[in-house]
Structure formats: C-alpha cells, structure tokens
C-alpha positions in Angstrom: 36.3 -39.3 252.3 35.7 -43.0 252.4 36.6 -45.9 250.1 33.0 -46.0 248.7 33.4 -42.3 247.7 36.4 -42.9 245.5 35.8 -42.5 241.8 38.2 -42.2 238.8 38.7 -38.7 237.5 36.2 -37.6 234.9 37.5 -38.4 231.4 40.2 -40.8 232.6 38.2 -43.9 231.9 37.1 -44.6 228.3 34.8 -47.4 227.4 36.3 -50.0 225.1 35.6 -50.1 221.4 32.8 -52.5 220.5 34.0 -54.0 217.3 31.9 -55.8 214.7 28.5 -54.7 216.0 27.0 -53.2 212.9 27.5 -50.2 210.7 25.9 -47.7 213.1 28.5 -48.6 215.8 31.2 -47.1 213.6 33.4 -50.2 213.8 31.2 -52.7 212.0 32.0 -55.3 209.3 35.8 -55.3 209.2 36.2 -53.6 212.7 38.5 -50.9 211.4 41.1 -53.4 210.2 40.7 -52.9 206.5 39.6 -55.5 204.0 42.0 -58.4 204.0 45.5 -59.4 205.0 47.5 -60.8 207.8 46.7 -57.9 210.1 43.0 -58.2 209.5 42.8 -61.8 210.7 42.0 -62.9 214.2 45.3 -63.3 216.1 46.8 -61.5 213.2 49.9 -59.3 213.3 53.6 -60.0 213.3 56.3 -59.7 215.8 58.4 -56.5 216.0 61.1 -56.4 213.4 59.3 -58.8 211.0 59.7 -57.7 207.3 57.3 -60.1 205.5 59.9 -62.9 205.1 62.7 -60.6 203.9 65.8 -60.9 205.9 65.2 -58.4 208.7 67.5 -55.5 209.4 68.7 -56.9 212.7 70.0 -60.0 211.0 71.5 -58.2 208.0 73.8 -56.0 210.0 77.2 -57.3 211.2 77.4 -58.2 214.9 80.2 -56.1 216.4 81.3 -56.6 220.0 83.0 -53.2 220.1 85.9 -51.6 218.3 89.5 -52.1 219.5 91.4 -48.9 219.9 94.4 -48.2 217.8 97.1 -50.8 218.5 97.3 -51.0 222.2 100.8 -50.5 223.7 101.9 -53.4 225.8 104.4 -52.7 228.6 106.4 -54.7 231.1 105.5 -52.9 234.3 107.4 -52.7 237.6 106.8 -50.5 240.7 109.4 -48.3 242.2 109.3 -50.3 245.5 111.0 -53.2 243.6 113.8 -50.8 242.6 114.5 -49.9 246.2 116.6 -53.0 246.7 119.2 -51.9 244.0 122.4 -50.2 245.1 122.7 -46.5 244.7 123.6 -44.9 241.3 122.7 -48.1 239.4 121.6 -47.7 235.8 118.2 -49.4 235.5 117.1 -50.8 232.2 115.0 -53.8 231.2 118.1 -55.9 230.6 119.7 -55.0 233.9 116.5 -55.9 235.8 116.5 -59.3 234.1 120.2 -59.9 235.0 119.6 -59.0 238.7 116.5 -61.3 238.8 113.9 -58.6 239.6 112.2 -59.4 236.3 112.1 -62.9 234.9 110.4 -62.3 231.6 109.4 -59.3 229.5 109.6 -58.8 225.8 107.6 -55.6 225.9 109.1 -52.2 226.7 109.6 -51.2 230.3 107.2 -48.9 232.2 107.8 -47.7 235.7 104.8 -47.4 238.0 104.7 -45.3 241.2 103.6 -47.7 243.9 105.8 -47.8 247.0 108.7 -45.7 248.3 112.2 -45.2 246.9 115.1 -44.0 249.0 118.0 -44.8 246.5 119.2 -42.5 243.7 119.0 -44.5 240.4 119.5 -43.7 236.7 116.3 -45.2 235.2 116.0 -45.7 231.5 112.5 -46.9 230.4 109.9 -46.5 227.7 107.4 -44.8 230.0 106.9 -43.5 233.5 103.8 -42.6 235.5 103.8 -39.2 237.0 104.1 -40.4 240.5 107.0 -42.8 239.6 108.9 -39.9 237.9 108.5 -37.6 240.9 109.6 -40.4 243.4 112.7 -41.2 241.4 113.7 -37.6 241.1 112.9 -36.9 244.7 115.3 -39.7 245.7 118.1 -37.9 243.7 117.8 -40.1 240.6 117.1 -39.4 237.0 114.5 -40.6 234.5 115.3 -41.1 230.8 112.6 -42.1 228.3 114.0 -44.4 225.6 112.0 -45.1 222.5 
C-alpha cells in the first residue's frame, strides 16, 4: 500500500448540497430555507439561547453560587499536643485554657483535635472531640466529657 493508493471508505464522503440551482436540483428557489424570515436570509440565524428579543431563560433565572449547608457549627479548635504541657489531673475547659494562656481568644465552643501525643491524664470538657483525640486522652488515663 502506498500513499497514492489511499482512498476514503465508500459512502463516507458526501458531495455538498448545491443550493439555489433550479427546481430540478431539489434545493432551488429558497434553497430549503422556507419562504421568508430571519433564518432564510443570507447570514441569517441567531445565536444559541436567543428567544426573539424576549428575555432569555439564562437571564431570567437567579444566579446562585451554591447553597450553604444548614448553619455551620463554628468551633475553637486545639490539638492534644498543646494540652501536654498542663499538669496531671487538670480540668480542661475553654475558660481554663484562656486563663493558662494556651488560648488567647475564642467565643465559639471548644473542639479537641487529635494531632500530637499526650502523656498526661486530664479531665477534658469540650463541645466536641475527634475520634483520635478521644482515644489519645483516654489512653493517657484521662476522661472526655461532651458539654452542650
């Protein structure tokens, strides 16, 4: 097989319609575009979404950037590695952490995260715990209490 032997597959190439070449050609006179109107003119036709001057659907609908989920819970978070500096058997709350100076601000409820290691038994009272934080506190001999 050589380049000069290559031919398109039979039936894959169709000859173009010859428009406006008389009645016997099948597409004479109005070239299959009907009698009159915007789409019958040369260069005629409208852009996608055009509705003849009526306000198009894409402009009638509200523009939404997404839906916020039900009121999101905001937490003041702290990792267990920060609690390791506290003395043993200390009761840990949001207020006690502010007094000690580990937290400087925080109006939202306290959530304990599980990053780091803890070797001190503590009584932790917080609004939420991650699973790893709870297991590390209890493994160190402490207790976790969820306060609402």
